[in-house]
Each structure stands twice: as C-alpha cells, then as structure tokens.
N, C-alpha and C positions, 0 to 999 in steps of 0.2 A: 769727280764725276761718278766714280764707282760707289762712293757713299750715297750719292743722290739716287742712284738706281736701286740700291739696297733699301733706302728709305721708302721709295715709291712702291717697291714690291711688298714691303712690310705693311704699308697703308692699304694696298689692295687685299692682302691676306686678311688683315684685321676687318676690313669692310665686308669681305666675303663670309668670314666666320661669323661676324656679328649679325649678318642677315638671316642666318639659320637660328631660329629661336624656338623656345618651348611655348606652344600655344595651348591654353586650357580653356575649358568652357563646360556648359551644361546643355544637354539636348532635352527639350520639353515637348509634350504633346500639345494639342490645341486646347486642352483643359488645364494647362500649366502644371501638369504632372510630369516629373522627370521620367525619362525612358531608359531603363537599363537594357543593355544589349544592343543599342543602336550602333550602326556602322558609320565610321568616320574615315574617309579615304581621300588621299591627295590625288586629285584628278590627273589622269595620264600616267599614274604609277600603280604599283601593287602595294604601296605603303599605306597601312591603315591600322586603326585601333577600334576597340569596342568600348562603349560607355559602361561604367561600373554600376553598382546597385543604386547609386544616387543620380544616375544619368550623366555623370561627369566623365570627362576625357582629358587626356594630355597627349600631344603629338608634336614631333619636331617638324617645323615647316618654315619656309621662307616667306618674307613679306611679298605679297603678290601671288602666292600659291592659291589655287582654288580647292577648297575642301568640299567633298560630296558627302552629305548626310542622308542616310536612308534607314528605314525601319519598316518591317513588314506591316502592311495595312495602311501605310502613310505614304504621301507623295514625297519623293526624294527632293532635296533642296541643295543648291550650291551657294557657297559664300566665299568671298575673297579675304585672305588673311591681311589685316592692316595693323595688327598689334598683337599683344600677348593674350588677349581674352576675346573669345568669340562664342556667344550663346546663340542657340537656334531653336525655333519653334516649328515643328513639323505639323502639317495639316493632314487629317485623316482622309483617305480616299475611299470612294464608294465602289469603283469599278473592279472588275476582274483584272488582276495583274499577274504577270509571270515573274515570280521572285523565288530566290533560293531560301527555303526554310526547311522543307523536307526534300529528300532526294540528294542532298549534299550535306556533308558534315564539316564543311569549311565555313566557319562563321564570318570570314572576311569576304565572301562572295557577294558581289553587288547585284542589284535587282535585275538587270537585263543580261547578266552574264551566265545564267543557268544553262547547263547542257540538256536539261530535261524540262518538259512543260509542267509548271505548277501554277494553279490559280489561287488567288487569295480573296476571300470574301470578308468584307468588314461587316460582321454580324451586328455590331453595335449600331451602325448606321442603318442597316436593312431592317432591324427590329423597329426602328423609329419611322421608316418611310414606307416599307412594303406591307401589303395586306397579310402576308403569311406570318405565323407566330412560332410554330414548332420547327425544330432543326430540319426535319425531312421536308416539310413544306417549303421552307426557305431555299434549300438546296435544289428542290425539284423545279422551281421557277427561275432561280438565279444562275444555276450551273447546268448547261445543256448536257454535259456528259453524265449527269446524275439522274436517276429515275427512281421514283417511289410514289405510289398512289394507293389510297385506301381501297381495300378489297371488300367484297360482300359475299355473304353466304359461303364462308370458307373456314368455319370453325375458329381455331386460334389465330389464323392469319387475319381475321377481321380486326384483331386488337393490336397486331404488330405488322405494319405493311412492309413487304420486302423492299430492300433498297439495293441499287447496283450502280456500277460505273461502266460506261461504254457498252451497255446491253449484256454484259456478262453476268454470271450468277452472283447472288448476294454473298455467297461464301468465298468469292474470289476478289474481294476488296477488304483491305485491312484498315481498321479504325484505330486511331491513336488519340490519347488526350495528353496534352503537354508533352508530346513525343513518346508516350508510353502506351503499350498495347492495351486496348480495351477488350473486355471479354464479350463473347457472343451470348445470344439468348438461349434459353432452354428449349425454345420452340423450333421444331423442324416443320417446314411447309409441306404438307402432304395432301392438300386439297387442290382444286382446280384453279390454280393461279400461276402467274409468272413466278419463276423461282421455285417451282414445285420440286421437292426433294432436297432443297438447300437449307442452310442455316445462316442467318444474318446477325447483324448487330442492331439493337434497338437504340437509335440515337435520340428518340423522344424522351428517354429517361434523363437526358441532360437538358436542364432548362436553358432556353436560348438567351435569357437575360444574364446568364452566368458566363457567356462566351464573348471574347474580344474579337476573334477572327477564326475563320475556318480555311485551312490550306488543303488543296486537292492536288495530289501528285498524279497526273494522267500518264503514268508509265509503270510498267512492271517493276517491282522492287523487292522480289523475294530474296535476292542476294544481299540486300541491305537490311531489310526488316523482318524477313522470315516468311514462313508459310502463310498463305492466304493473300499475298500481295500481287497476284497475277495480273489483275486489272488495274491496280493502283492503290493509293493510300489516301485516306482522309484524316487529317490531323486537326483536332479541335483544341484551340488555345484559350484558356480561361482568363477571366479578367483579373487585374491586379491593382485596380484603383482603390484609393483610400480617402477617408474623411469626406465621404459623400454618400448619402442615401438616395437611391433612385427607385421610384415607384412607377410601375407600369400597370395600367388598368385597361383591359381590352374587353369589348363585347360586340357581338354581331350575330347574324343569322343569314340563312339562305332565303332570299326573296326571288322566287323564280316561277316560271309559268308551268313547270312540269311536276307539281306536287301531287300527292295522292289526294283523292276527293275530300278526305276527312281533315286535312291539315294544309293550310295555305302558306305557313312559314315554318321551317324546321331547321334542324342542325344548328341550334343555338350554341354559341360559344361564349364563355366567360373565363377570364383569367386575371389573376392578381399576382404580380411579380415584384419582389423586393430584392435589392442588391445594396450591400453596404460593406465598406472596407475599413479596417483599422491599421494604423501604422504600428510596427513593432520595432522598438529601439530607434536609434538615430542614424542607422546606416542603410535605410531603404527597405527594411523588412516590412511585411504586411500579412494580414489575413483578410481574405475577401469572402463574404458569405452571400449566398443567394437562396431565396425561398420562392417557390412558385406553386400556386394553387389554380387548378383549371378544371373546366367542365366542357364537354362536347356532346351535344345532343345527337340522337340518331336521325337519319334521313330516310325517306322512302320514295322511290320513283316508280313503283308498281301502280298501275291504274286500276285494273280490276281483273280478278281471276276469270278466265274464259272457259275452263274445262268443266268436267262433271264434278258434282259435289255429293249428291244424294242418289241412292238407289231405292227400289221399292221396299226393301227391308227397313231402311231408315224411316220411311213413311209409317210403317207399323210401329217402330220405336216411338215416333212422335205421338201417335195416338195412345199407345200404352202409357207413356210418361204423363200425358194429360189425365189419365185415369189413375195416376199414382201407382202404377204397376212396377214391380222390380224388373228392370230391363235385363238384368243378368239371366233371368229365368227364360227369356226368349231364346237363349242360346242352347238349351238342352234339347234332347230328342223328343220331348213331349211337345207336339205341334198344336195342341189345343189352343194355347194362347195366340199363336199365329193366326189360326182360323177365326178366333174371337175378335181380333182387331183388324182383320184384313178388309172387311167391308167399309169400315169408317176410314180406312186408308186409301180407298178407291179401287180395291181389287175384288173381283168376283171369283170366289173359290167354291168348290162343291164339298170340301171337307174331307176328301179321300186322297188328296195329293200326297205323294211321298216327299221326303226332304229334298231329294235330288230334283224332283219336279218343281218344288217351291224355289229352289236356288235358281233355276232357269227363269221362273216367272218374276221373282223379286229382284233379279239382277238388273232389271231395266233402269235406265237413267230417268229420274223424275226430278231433276234439279230445279227446273223453273216452277213446277207445282209446289215443291217443298219450300222454296224461297218465299213464295207468296203466303203459304200456310204458316210459316214461322216468322213472318215479318222481317226477313233478312234481305240483304243485298249481296251481290257477288263480291263487292269490295270488303265485306266483313270476313272474307276468307283469304285476304291478301297476306303476303309475306312482308317483311321489311327489307326491301332491296335498296341498299344504300350503305352509308357509313354506320358503324356501330356507335353506341353511346360509350363515352369514357369519362371517368371522374378520377382525378389524380392529384398528387402533390409531389414536388421534388425539392430536395435540399442539397446544395453543393457548397463546397468550400475550397479555397485555394490559398496556400500558405507558403511563405518564404521567411526564413530567419537567418540573416547573415551572422556567422559565428566570429568571423574576422574579415579582413579585406580580401582574403583569398579562399574563404570557405563558407558554404551556404547549406543550411538544412531546409528542405522543402517537402511539401506534401499536398495532396488534393484528394478529393473523393466525395461521395454523396450517397443519399438514399432516395429511392423513387418508389412511390406506391401508385398503382393503377388498378381501378376496378372497371371492368368492361361489361357491357350487356349487348348481345347480338342475338338475332332470331334466326332459326333455321327454316326449313321448308314447312309449310302448313300441313299438319296431319289431318286429312279430310275424313269426314265420317264414313265414307264408303270404302275406306282403306283398312286392312287388317291391323295396321300399326296404330290405329286410333281405337281405343277401347271405349265405345260409345256409352256404355252404362256409367262411365266416369265423366266423359266429355261428349254430350249428345250431339254437339255441333262440331266435333273435332277440336283441335287446339293448335296453337302456335308455340312450339317449345323455344326456350331461351337459354343461351349459353352465357353464363356469368363467369368472368375471369377475375382472378386475383393475382396480380403481378407485383412481385417485390424484387427490386434491383438494388444491390448495394456494392459499393466499391471503395477502396482506400489504397493510396500509394504514398510511400515515403522514400526519401532518398537524401543523399548528401553529395554535394559536388563542389569542386574547387580546383586549386592548382597544386600539383605535386611537382615542384621544380618548374619546368616549362611546359608541363603536360596538363591538359584539362582532364579531370577525373570525375566520373559520375557513377555512383553505386546506389541502386534503388531496388525496391520490392513493391509490386502492385498486385492487388487481389480484387477479384470481382465475382459476383454470383448473381444469377438470374433465376428466380423461382416463378413458376407458372402453374396455377391450380385452377380447376374447373368446378363449377357447381351448376347443374342443370335444373331449371325451374319451369313451372307450368307445363309439366310433362307427365309421362307414365312409363312403367315397364309393362307392356301389354301382356306379357306372359304371366304376370301375377294377377291378372284380371281384377277382381274386387279388392284384393289385398295390395294393390299397387300404391307405392308412394307417388306423390306428385312432384317431388324434387329429390335430388341426391347429389352427394359429392362424388365426382367422377375421377378424383385423383389428379395427377399432374406430373410435372417433371422439373428438374432443376439442373443447372450447369454452372460450374465454377472454374476459374483459372487463377493460378498463383504464379507470377512471373518475377524472376530475379535477374537483374541486368547489371553488368559491369562494363563501362565504356571508358576508353582513353583516346585522346586526340591531341595533336600538336601541329601548329602552323610554323613552317620553316620559312621565314621571310626572305632569307638570303640565299636560298637554294633555287637555282634557275630564276624564274620570275615569281616564285611562290610555290611551296609544296605543303600539302596537308596530308597527314597520316592519321588514321583512326583504326582502332581494333577493339574487340570486346567479346563478351561471352554472355550467354543467356541460358537460364534453366527454368522450365515451365512444367507445372503439374496441372492436369485437367481432370475433372470429375463430372460424370453425367449419371443422373439417377432418374428412374421412373418410380412414382409412388402410386400404389393401387387405390382405387376408390371403394365406396361402400359395396357390399355384395349385390344389393339390388340394382346398382348402377351398371353392372356388367353381366349379370347372370340371366340365362334363359331358364325358366322354371317349367316343371312338368305339371300335369293336371292335379297332382297332389300337393303342389306348392313347394316341392323340393327342387334343388338344382337338377336340371335335365342331364341325364347321362346317355349320350347317343349310342353307347355300346350296349345299353340295357334295353332289350326288346319290350319290356313292360313299362318303360318310361316314355310317355307320349306328351307332346306339347299341346297346350290349348289352341283351339282354332276359332275363327269367326264363323258366322252362320253359313258361309259359303265354302268352308273347309280349308281356308287359308291359314297357315300357321301364324301364331302370334310371335313376333320377333322378341328376343330377349334384350335386356339392357335398357337403361333409361333413354328415351327417345331424343334424338338429335346428336348426342355425343356419348355413346356407350362408354362406361368407365374403364380405366385400366384394370386389368385383372392381376392377381398375385403372380400369375405366370409371366406377365409383362414386366414385373419389377426387375430393376437392374441397378447396380451401383458400381459403375465401371471407372477405372482410373487409367491414366497413362502419363508418362513424363517425356520431356523433350530436352535435349541439350544441344547447344549451338555455339559456334564460334565464327567470327567474321574478321576480315581485314579489308580496309577501305583506303584507297590512295587517290589523291586529286592533285594533278601537277599542272602549273602554268609553265610550259616550256619557254614561251615568250609571252609578251603582253597580248598576243593575238591567238595563241594556240593553247587550248586547255584539253587535257585528257584525264578522265577519271575511270576508275575501275574498282570493283568490289567482288569478293569471293566469300561464300558462306557455306559452312558445313553444318548440317542439321541432322540429328539422329533421334528418331521416334522409337519408343520402347515397343511399339506394336508394328512398325513398318520399316524399321531399319534406317539407314543413312542416305543422305542425298547431298550432292555438291552442286551449288549454283553460282553463276557468275554474272557480272554486268560490266559492260564497257560503254562509255559515253564520251562525246567530244563536243567542243564548241570552238568554232573558228570565227574570230573577230575580223570580218572583212573590212569594216570601218568602225568609227566611233559609234555609229548608229545602226549597224547592220551585222547580225551574227547568223552563222549557219550552225545547226546543232543536230545531233543524232546519237543513236545508241542501240545496243542489242543486249538481250538478257535471256537467261533461262529461268524457269520457275518451277515450283513444286507445291502441291497441296495434298496433304494427307486427308483421307476421308475423316469427317468429324466423328466424334464418339457417338453423336446422335444417329448418324447414318449407319454406323456399325451395329448399334444395339437397340434402336427404336423398334417397338412392336405395339400394335393396337388394332382395333376394329372400328371403322366409322362408316357412315352412310355417304357414299359418293354418287353424285348424279352425273352420268355421262350421257350427253345429248338428251337430257331430260329423263333418263331412266335411272331409278334408284338402285344402287347395289351396295350390299353390306361387304365392304372390302377389308380384308385383314392384311396388314403390312407385317411381314415376317422378316426377322433378321436373316442375313446370309448364312449364318451358322446353324439355322434351324433345319429340322428334318424335311419340312416342306420345300425349302430351297434346294436341298440335295435331290429330292425326288423329281423336281422340275428341271434340274441341270443348271441352276443359278450358281455362278462361281463366286469365290470369296472376293471381297473388295481389295483394290490396290490403289496406290497413289495416282493423282493426276500430275502430268508434267506439261511444261509449256516452253515455247521459244517465241520471243517477241522482238520487234524492232520498231524504232521511231526515227523520223527524219523531218526536219523543218527549219524554220528561220524565225528570228525576231527582228523587228525593225522599229526605229523611232524617227519621227520628224519633229525635232524640238521646236522649230519655228511655228508649227501648227499644233503643238501639244498633242501629238498623235503617236500612239503605239499600236503595233499589231503583230500577231504571231500566227503562224500556220504550221501545223504538225500533222504528218501522216503516220499511221501506225498499222502494224500487222501482228496478230497474236494467234499462234497455233497451239491448241490444247489437245493433248491426247488422253484418252481414257477418262473422259468427264463422267462424273457420278450423277446419275439421274434416277428418278423413280420410274420403274417400268409400268407398262400397262397392266390390266387386270387379267390374271389367268383363272380359268375355271378348272374343276377337278378332272375334266375329260373322262369321266367314268371310272377313274382310279379309286377303288374303295378306301384305300389308306388315306389318300388326299381328301376324299369326301369326309372321312372321319375327323381328320385334323382341321379341316375348314369348320366343321360343325362345332368342334371344341372351342374354336375361336369366335363363334357366333357369326361366321363369315360365309359368304357364298362364292367369293373370289379372293385372289391373293395378289399382292404386289410386293416388289423388292427393290432395294437400292442396288444399282449395278453400274460398273464401268462400261457404259454402253456405246459411247460415240467419241469420235475425234471431230473437233470443230476448228474453223478458221474465222477470225474476226478481223476486219480491216476497215479503215475509215480515215476521216480528216477532222481535225479540230481547228477552228478559226476564231480568233478573238481580235477585236478592234476596240481601242479605248481612246476617247477624245475628250479633252477638257478645254473650256474656253471661258474667258471673262468678257462677257458682252459689254459690260460697263463697270464702273467702280462699284455698282450696287447689285449687279446681276451676274451670276456664274452658271455655267451649263456643263453637265457631264453626260456624255453619250457612250454607250457600250453596245457593241454588236458581237454576239457570240453564237457560234453554230457548231454542232457535232453531227457528222454524217457517218454512220457505222453500218456494217453488214456482217451478220454472223451466219455461217452456212455449215451444215453438217456434211463433213467430208467422207466419213466412213462410219458405218454401223457395225459394231462388233458383237455378233450374235453367237452365244455358246453353241457348240456343235450339237449337243443334246436337244436344245430348243429348235435349232434349224431342222434337225432330222424329224422332229415332231410336227413340223409345219407351223410353228408358233412365232415366227420371226416378226410378223406384223403386230403381234400382241406384245412381244418383248419391247419393241420401240415403235409405238403407234404414231399416226399422223399428228395427234394432239401434242404429244411430247416434242415432236419436231418443231411445231409452231411455237411452243413455249420458248424454245431456244432461239428461233430465227425471227419471229415477227409478231409476238404477242404484245410487245411494247414498242413505241416509236423508234425506228432506226435513224430518224432524222429529227433533231430537236434544236431549237434556237430561240434567242430572244434579242430584241432591240429595246433598250431602255434609255430613258432621258430623265435627268434630275435637274430641275431649275431651282436655284436659291435666289431669292430677292431680299436683299438686305439681311437683317438679323431676324426677320419675322416669318417670311413666307417660304414654303417649300412645296414644289409641285413635282410629282413622280408619275411617269407614264411608262408602262412596259407592255410590249406585245410579245407573247410567247407563241412559238410555232411548235406544234406537236404533229409529227408526220403520221402517215397512215399505218394501220395495224391490220392483222388478219385474224378472223375468228378462229379460236382454238377448238377444233372439232375433228372427229374421225371421218365425217362425211365428206364426200367430194362430188357434189351434184353440179354438172356443167351449166345448169340453168340458174344457179345461185351465185351472186356476187358476195364473196366471203370477206372482202376488204372494207374497212371503214376509212373514209378519206381524211386527209390532213385538215387541221383546224388551227385557228389563231385565237388565243385567249388574251384579253386585254385587262390589265390592272391599272388602276388610277387612284391616286391619293392626293389630298391637299392637307398640308400641315401648317399650323400657325402657332408661333411662339409668343405667348403673352409677355413673358420675361425670359431672361437667360435660363430660368429654372423650370419653366412650365410650358409644355407644348401639347396642343390638341390636334389630332389627325383624324380625318374621315376619308372613306374611300371604299373601293370595291375590288375584289378579285373576280375575274370573269364578268366584267362590267356589262357586256352585251349579251349575257345569258346564253352562251354557246354550249351546245351539247354534241356528243359524238353522233355519227350517223346511227339511225335506228337499225336494230336487228332485222334480218330477213324473218318473215313470219315462221319459217321452219325452225328457227332457233329461239323463239320467244317463250317457249315452254308454256303455252296456253295463257299468255299475257304476263307471265312472271317477269321476264327480262326484256323490256322494251329496248334496253341498251345492253351490250355485251357485258357479262360479269367476268369473263375469262381473259379477254384482251382489252386492257385498260390504257387509254391514252392519257387522260388527265382527270378521270373520275366522271361521275354523273350527278353532281350536286347542283350545278348551275350557279347563278349569281350569288355571291356572298358580299354583304354590305356590313361595314364595321365602323366603330368609333374607338379611338384610343386616347387616353390621357396619360402623359408622362410628366412627372415633376421630380426635381432634385432638391435635396436639402443639404447644404454644406455647412 
C-alpha cells in the first residue's frame, strides 16, 4: 500500500512538472513584420518577457495559461497555451490609448497599468486617413491637450508655429525622438502671438511619413527627463519597417468663401513622401530612410484696406511723375516744383506759402481721388493676412544593427530645409517709412526665411549581466536666417537697396546619456530599478546682417550718430524722420551678435515597485546642475491601485524646473511691433544691458513648479470599451515672459540708448508671474465589429484646462516709477490665460468595410478665446465663441498596395467669430491675428495617393 501511494505521488509530480513547458513563438504586426520589444505576459501574474530583435520570445507556461501580447500602437491580444509554439499577429489601433512607453522605465508594464496618463497616436494610420499631413497639424486635431496653429504677421513665428501642451508655454514641453532629447529652435517668439517670449521645438522638421507613432505623456516629468518637462513629454517613435517602399502623394487647396477678391483658391499644398527600409544582417537589423518634399502656398483673408492711403503731397508726386520729374527733388526746400504741379494735382496755391503752410494744406486725405486717378483699388494695398508660404524638404533615417543577441548599435537623425515667405504690414505712400521716389504707391515688404535643421544620434545598448545598459550621444542644430525683399531703408533715400540680408540666429544642443535598468521579477510582485546620467552642452548665437539692413543713415549717407549734433536724419516732406533699417524686419547689428554656451550635468534614480499585483508605487529623483544657474533637485511620486482586473486608480505628484533658455538670456534686436494697430519700433534688450539696469529690470532666474495628477482607467471588455479620466494641477513660480514696451520717460541716457538701437521703446525677458493651471483630460475608446466585413472605431477625447495668473512680481524700482502696468500689461496676461482654447476635444469615427473602403469622420471642438489687447471697453465683447470643425475622408484601396483618399479638413467652411470693428485695423484683420483657435484658412479639400512596393 505504501508503494502504491508513493507511485501515485510520483505520477502526480511528473504530471505537474510536465505541464510546465517552454513556449516559444513570434509576434508579428499586421504587415507580417516581426515586432521586437513586444510584451508577453502570463495573465493574472507579473511573469513576462519581451520579444527579441526578430520578434521571437520564450516563456515558461502551463497548458491552459492565457498569454497577453501587447505592443505600443497595437491592440492587445490574448491567446491560450495549447502546445509549445504560439505565434501571434497584432492589429494596429487608430485611437488614443493610455499605455506605458514614456513615463515609466519598466519594459514589462502592461497597457492599462500605467500610473500616469500617456496617449499613443498611430501616425502611420492617421497619415493615411486624416486630412492633416505635418506633425503639428496631426497633433492639433487628434490630441486635445496639444495646441499649435499657423500665425500671421508675426515675423519668424509665421514660419514656425508655437506648440504647447495643456495651454502652458512652448518651452515647458519636452520633445524626444526614440526616447532621446530633441533640440529646440533658434527662434524666440517675440511678436504678438501665443507663446510670446518662449522658445519651442519645430516638429515639422520631422517628416510625418518617417513616424510610426507619437506618445504624449500628459504629466510633469522633470524628475525623469530633465528641464523643460513641466507640462509633459512628446516622444516621436520612428519607423523600422523593411523591404517595402511606400510612396505618399498629397495635393489640395483651400476652397472657401472668405478669399481676397483677387484669388478664389489659395493655400495650395503639394507633398511627395518616400519611405523605404533595408534589413541588415539576419538578426533583425534595419535601416529605414524617409524623404519628403513639400510646398505650402500662402493664404490671405483680408478683404480691402479701409484706411487712408494718399495725401495731397502724393497727388503732386503723381503729377510730377507723369511729367518724368525726379520725385526726390520735391523733398528739398525749393518749393518751386511744388507750386509748379499743385494746380494739376487739384490744389490752388498763390505761390507764397511757406513749407509749414504747405504741410498743412497737402496733409489732407485724398485717397478716393487718387485711387481713381491712378486706376487702383483699395485691395491693391492689402496685406497677406493668413499662413505664410513654405517650401521644404526633409530627410530622416533610423538605424539598428544587432552586434550579437545581447548588444545593439542604433542611430537616427536627419536634415530639414525650409524656405519661407511672409509679408508684413503694407507701407503706404502717405507714411514716412515708404520712400515714394522709390515706391510711388508704397510697397508690401516680404520676410524670406532660410531654415536649416540637422540632427544625429548614435548609441549602443544591450545587456550587462542582468542589467539593461544604454549609452548614447545626440546632437541637433537649428539655423534661422532672414532675407527681406521688396523693401527699402528709408533713411538711405535714393541710395536704398530693395532687399538685404538681415542676419539670423542658431541654436544647438549636444547631449550624452548613460542609462541602466533592471527588472527584479522575484522581488515582491516585481521591482524595476533605473538610474543614469546626462551631460548637455548648449550654444546660442546671433549673426549680424548687412549694414544697410540695420543702420539708420544721416543726410550725408553715413551711419547716424545720435550724439553728434551735426548728424541729422532725412525726413519726409512733412518733417517726419525716415526710419533706419530694412523695412519689416531690421537686421541684427554687430552689437546684437552673441555666441553663448552653457553646460548641464544631471543624474537620476528611478524605482518602480509592484508591492502586490494590485499596488504599484513609482518614484524618481533627479539632480541637475546648470553652469549658469546652479543646481536643482526634483522628485516625482506616482501610484496605481488595481481595484479590479478592469479598473485602476492612479495619481502622482512632482516638482519641476526650467532654466531660462539661452535665447531668453542673450537675445536682442529691434523690430516693428503693432500694438492695437499702432506701430512701434521696439528694441528687446538683454537683462544684462545698461538699459535694463536703468529701468530696474532684474536678472533672470529659473522657473520652478509643483504639480499633481489623479484619475482612473477602466475597461469594459464585453463592449470593447476603454476610458480614462485624469485631473491635474500645475503651479509654476517665476514664469519667464516678455514684458510690455517701456518708453524713455524723458531720461536722456535711455533716449540715447534707444536711438542707438533704432528703437522708440524697449522690452525685456523677466520672471514676471506665478501661474496656476488646472484641468481635466477625458478619453473614451470604443471598437466594434458590426459584421464580419465591417469594423468601427470611435474615440472621444476632451481636455478642459484653465490657467490663471496668481501673482505679478513687479521689481520695486518699476513699481516706484508707476510702470507696473507696462511691466505686465493686459495683453501679456491674455496670452497666458485665454489666447488659445482652454477647452478642446474631438469625436472621431473610423469605419472599415472589407479590404477596400475606409470612412473617417471627426468633429473637433475648439473652445472660446479672448482677444489679446490692452484695451478694456465695456461696450465691446472681446471673446470669440467656441466652434466645431468637421473633417471627413473617404479612402479606397484598389489593391493591398494602392489606396486613394479624398476628403476635407473643415468641411463646413467654419471660421472664427469676426473681430469687433475696433480691432480690425482698418480692414486688415477681419479675424483675430493674436488669439487663434484653429486658424482662418477655411475649408481645405485634398486628394492623396499611397502605394507600396514590396
């Protein structure tokens, strides 16, 4: 009997042991390409593995166990173990999902277990179905927490639109590519737009057809990724596909009811994109190339100029020009020629009037008479109020070379070229800034930008014992140069050039990273530890333009010296001084030139522990030391409580830090700014300048922040439904903004310094305010198979945010001088609080019928904004109401390799509310140019052909 019991126990033991087996397989995407880095997890446990470079995995599992397969940008899939081999194909998902890609360094974390909110956009799918093409356009309509719109009449910002998360500044969001820091642009936004005074990242330099997915961490992450991550992190993941050439051809234009009289269709867009990958070796290595060539035409929504154009003196100029008379001779003190042509110009003079008397007589507005006499219309004096023209090309590459089964060499980077053309304010013939002997009808000056962006990153990663090790170096540089055309330097009168190089600026970053991490499977229910270090070198430089681009000349044709009493500036007939510098964007002077460096060293420690299957706690601490601002210590704590298999609570808190950019510390220039329609030559002076000290402007210091999030994630598997709700609160102290414009207040030293800078007013970067941002993010994702042949995906996503200025920090010297309202004016407050929608959302539907048809419908909600102005008239409504913008596309696949898509962005041709007449600037701005909800271009209709060659 005893032997029988032993035999029975032996059989049970053998059967138990034999049921645990080694299961192997390969995880593929829906194009039958192996997926390296996919997660394979035994359901109900923390036991899991990651697929290798060939998409292969091996895991110990029992027959009957359920394996959960997941990969970012793909729908998770479950499968039951029935044998030793189990291959899986994952389907790409279109909707926003909350997955752990950034925000956690634990590669075993499953899709719904994240303690922080992360959205994933499948860009490959969106580029096929949605009307938008560039990265910023795609994000602006697909991710409600993201905001970026084309600006108009704003100098360099016309060519690089500011982009932000949760309504915070463009410089408070960190952009990564393949998990590595992306450099910022050389441009600092100094004109009248959202993000004024900030420096952002130009994501349009990255071709959208090079991108697999975009991950948006909607949570402060300075303790994990470093300075600039106060609002969140955007991580762009590049494609790794091979043995396939994909060609994308896009074309379209704006067909809308609001065009200028001269042009019925505008804003034409054409792009050609190529993507191709080659395998390297037999172990999953690859190199993926992308080339993109694109053109965007300008748009104009100005109807007709309503203000004055010509005065009586211009009438005399017209008559004299018809007589082939040298118009420059009308400007001297010999009035004989004025009397000679006055009669034919419609003025009765007795020939004895003094110049002062003639100035009063000829200053009369004769616009209507002159338009008739010259055969012109008011619309001939229009500006171009809309998006700028852009012509560009981008090249990107993504590389991975496995050196052995535990070691990988990788790299990525690219080149981007952009040439932009934007127009400024029309220089009218009755203005001193228009030298009419050169331009008898005035002129529309144009800003031409030349933008070169280059980047390269290389690294090596692999296993050192049980530790994941990653060592990398990334470099990026952005160069921005200006050339002004169709213009003049009015102070050079007859000797003026009509175009000039105005100089520019550039910015570069070189970042070296060392990271290590390890997952301890047997500690508690799982423990992940990560630590690393970073060293970064930054460089910002301003390059001077040609002398004629920035100099004000005297009557002898020499540079004007304001301290020399014998040096006088040319004037127009009415005694108004001719401004110096090339019109629309005076060039950078040698005094503006700078070549500034700084370096940063940082170290971090990151731990994430599953105390039980239900309780997760993560924390990070980071020390960062700037060579010009000293050190800072930041931390982050987050948790996730698994209430049930389908319901999680999550939350966290963190501190943040952002050092002022080198641009904000060292930028200086003079440009024409229009405040409530009034032109001002505004010089922006560094905080270290003599002007700043005289006015009591204090040196810049760092921004600091404290933030918190709390929310939940839930799934209803029976309904294929997922939804998340997250609330957030972010307090930022000492935010850096650009002040209002100061005058010299009769101070002779200030007046002299202003004149040396060709400026009449001055502005500065300053730590002016403390702000609080709070809001809610809500995402619902639903998928359904209506039949064997029809599938439906629905996504509802909304962001509600509110930023308020809690405290204005006015330096004592400025407060004592009664200049507090200049230091932080109402316009600056509106840019922070309500110049972009505080409520954004979208409801999208994607229907696929068989293998051929695809229908995409999305309604985007853009909440109300307030006009950015210093005026406060109780009789005027300064708000522009909320609007819904509809996108609709139809796609048809002729074969597995060829798809044609047609559709429209803003199908119903919706426009923002019109400006109050008080802010239309005599017809220039029918719609606000300062507070932008979704632009003012109207309906865009397009066609797209995509085909693949394998």
